[in-house]
C-alpha positions, -999 to +999 in steps of 0.1 A: +001+001-001+015+033-010+016+063+014-014+081-002-036+049+003-023+046+039-032+084+045-067+079+031-072+049+054-061+063+085-061+101+088-091+121+094-104+138+064-103+174+075-072+178+054-069+166+016-043+140+006-010+159+008+009+161-026+042+150-011+058+128+015+087+147+028+116+125+044+145+148+051+154+186+056+185+206+059+185+243+059+160+255+032+160+224+014+138+194+017+135+161+001+107+138-008+105+098-007+116+098-043+146+117-034+136+149-052+149+181-036+128+212-030+136+248-018+111+252+010+097+286+009+068+280+033+087+268+063+062+248+078+038+278+074+064+305+090+075+281+116+109+269+106+126+301+110+159+286+112+154+261+085+155+224+090+180+206+113+198+237+127+228+222+147+222+246+177+185+238+178+192+200+177+218+201+201+196+222+227+167+200+223+188+169+228+205+183+257+172+194+274+156+160+269+185+142+285+184+168+313+146+169+321+119+169+296+085+175+312+072+186+348+038+201+338+028+234+355+030+221+391+067+229+392+090+255+375+120+249+352+146+272+343+141+275+304+104+286+310+116+313+335+142+324+311+120+324+281+094+347+298+119+370+308+134+373+273+099+378+256+091+406+280+126+419+274+122+419+237+087+434+238+101+466+254+072+464+278+075+481+312+080+458+345+049+439+354+045+423+322+035+385+323+036+355+301+015+325+298+027+295+279+007+270+257+011+249+227+001+266+196-014+301+182-050+289+185-042+280+223-027+314+227-056+333+212-079+311+232-062+323+264-065+358+252-101+356+246-107+340+280-086+369+296-107+396+278-139+381+299-119+392+331-127+426+322-162+423+331-172+428+293-180+405+267-180+422+233-151+418+211-144+433+176-124+416+149-114+420+113-129+405+083-106+380+067-086+376+101-075+341+112-070+334+150-073+296+152-098+268+148-106+261+183-142+271+192-133+302+211-104+311+185-128+301+156-153+326+170-126+353+162-117+340+130-139+360+106-139+337+076-174+322+071-162+290+053-143+280+084-169+292+109-204+284+094-202+244+099-197+250+137-222+278+145-234+288+171-199+299+182-193+316+216-190+352+223-205+384+211-182+392+182-185+423+157-168+419+123-154+450+106-133+455+074-097+450+079-076+483+076-108+504+079-102+528+110-135+546+107-155+512+107-133+499+138-141+533+158-177+528+149-179+493+162-159+499+195-181+510+223-178+514+261-190+477+264-162+462+244-138+441+260-112+439+233-102+444+198-085+414+182-061+421+150-034+408+131-007+434+120-006+416+086-034+390+078-013+360+068-041+333+061-061+359+042-033+363+017-007+385+033-029+415+035-011+446+047-031+475+062-026+511+060+005+524+079-015+543+106-041+515+112-025+500+144-019+535+157-056+543+152-067+510+167-046+517+197-064+551+202-097+537+196-093+512+223-078+537+247-109+558+242-132+529+249-111+513+277-110+482+256-080+458+255-060+459+222-050+424+215-024+417+186-021+384+170+017+380+161+014+341+158+026+346+121+042+381+122+064+377+153+097+363+161+117+382+134+093+375+107+089+410+092+123+422+102+116+434+139+111+410+168+073+419+167+055+438+138+039+461+162+073+476+169+073+491+136+043+513+144+055+527+177+023+513+196+021+489+225-006+463+226-022+452+258-020+415+249+002+398+222-001+362+211+027+342+196+034+307+183+049+293+150+085+307+147+088+311+185+098+274+187+116+269+153+096+237+148+088+227+183+052+233+194+048+264+216+025+293+220+026+322+242+003+350+255+020+381+268+001+406+287+011+442+296+004+466+322-032+461+340-039+434+316-013+412+331-032+409+365-066+397+349-057+360+351-059+346+386-048+312+401-069+286+386-083+305+359-064+290+332-039+262+325-020+240+300-003+207+310+024+209+283+027+246+283+060+259+290+075+227+290+113+228+291+120+212+258+099+238+239+110+267+259+147+258+255+140+256+218+126+290+218+155+304+237+177+289+210+158+306+183+160+339+199+198+334+205+204+324+169+185+352+154+205+378+176+240+363+171+235+357+133+217+392+127+186+376+111+165+406+116+185+425+092+189+394+068+151+392+067+148+427+052+176+421+027+161+388+017+125+400+015+136+429-006+155+406-030+125+383-036+102+413-038+123+429-066+134+397-085+104+375-085+081+398-107+109+401-130+111+365-139+074+357-139+066+367-175+041+393-166+022+368-143+032+384-111+022+420-107+039+426-075+050+409-043+033+422-010+041+418+026+070+427+049+102+412+056+099+373+047+062+371+051+052+377+013+025+369-012+031+369-049+000+389-066-008+366-097-023+378-130-038+357-156-031+325-137-046+307-107-025+299-076-033+262-080-015+263-115+014+281-101+016+257-071+020+229-096+045+245-117+065+254-089+065+221-073+077+204-106+106+229-106+116+221-070+098+250-050+073+247-022+050+277-015+015+280-005-014+289-026-029+309+000-057+326-023-066+321-057-046+349-068-016+349-045+012+326-035+025+328+001+061+328+010+075+324+045+109+309+042+136+303+069+150+338+083+184+324+075+178+315+039+211+317+020+220+337-008+225+304-029+190+294-020+178+329-029+195+326-064+182+291-070+148+302-060+146+331-085+161+307-112+134+280-105+106+304-102+114+318-137+115+283-151+082+275-136+064+304-149+078+298-182+061+265-183+027+285-178+029+300-212+024+338-223-003+361-211 
């Protein structure tokens, strides 16, 4: 029985059968079960920020597992304490900020949703097209009807406004609003970048209403846009920040960081996670942060992103109008071809990307992608688009 048949026989049908069985990864390259090599431009959906098999990450996780692997939240471990301190430091937040660890972005947003209830208010405002997870609470915040409709009724009093529309956000937020949940850049909706003043306006709107400002940086955080957190480019400070994906570099971890008064809202017994903050995942996250700092990857992200943004349209035969996004969270805007067609053509040439929308291909490669990998990406990208014919 081949692996596709095994998948069909044993796996839940919430995913389609994947197109490839990947068996090995090194840096920004992966190989399938036939031995074919690919340049990995999606990185486990913005997770593998150090690529595959980074020696520092392998060594840290191996050492931690040999030292102590799991204690639950009944006891403290040094990696968890240190990671919480580092995240608060990197955020530039004042003293008194606090961290809750979990296992994923959905769990981090679920925790943030629960935290907002501790304000005594229940109304939440979110943006259309936003994605905050698929658990029932985080799904209530995910304003994508195709994902929500099969599971209604969903919890919460949630109002949806257009993303990037400050006036609509202002009109929706009232004295009864507990929180506004936003992504600095909408990743799952196609890497949609709002106006430059949007987050600043949202912060002011929340302040006027006494509502919490929650930023979901599950996809944009940990250097993805060229800063530790995307909000730092806009001189705003959220009340709550949610993280996951790249934080663990491939190990499952999520985090909710709360600042100021919001940091005091959860009390003993109000929330928990058996695996959250486990020493293996927190040690991995510390290693990710160390490598990003040591190798200057925030600057690397900006340079690599600028190269892809400039060169990919040039070799696309008029089928890519532009590349949008920031840093290494990008989407190629397609013209005259569908993302499904492009996905097949890229895969045939040895590139893995993500058809995130019918007219957009998402790219979220490792932050340490090499010059050779970038040069090969541009060459293979051009070859793939050559197979798609002339517009």
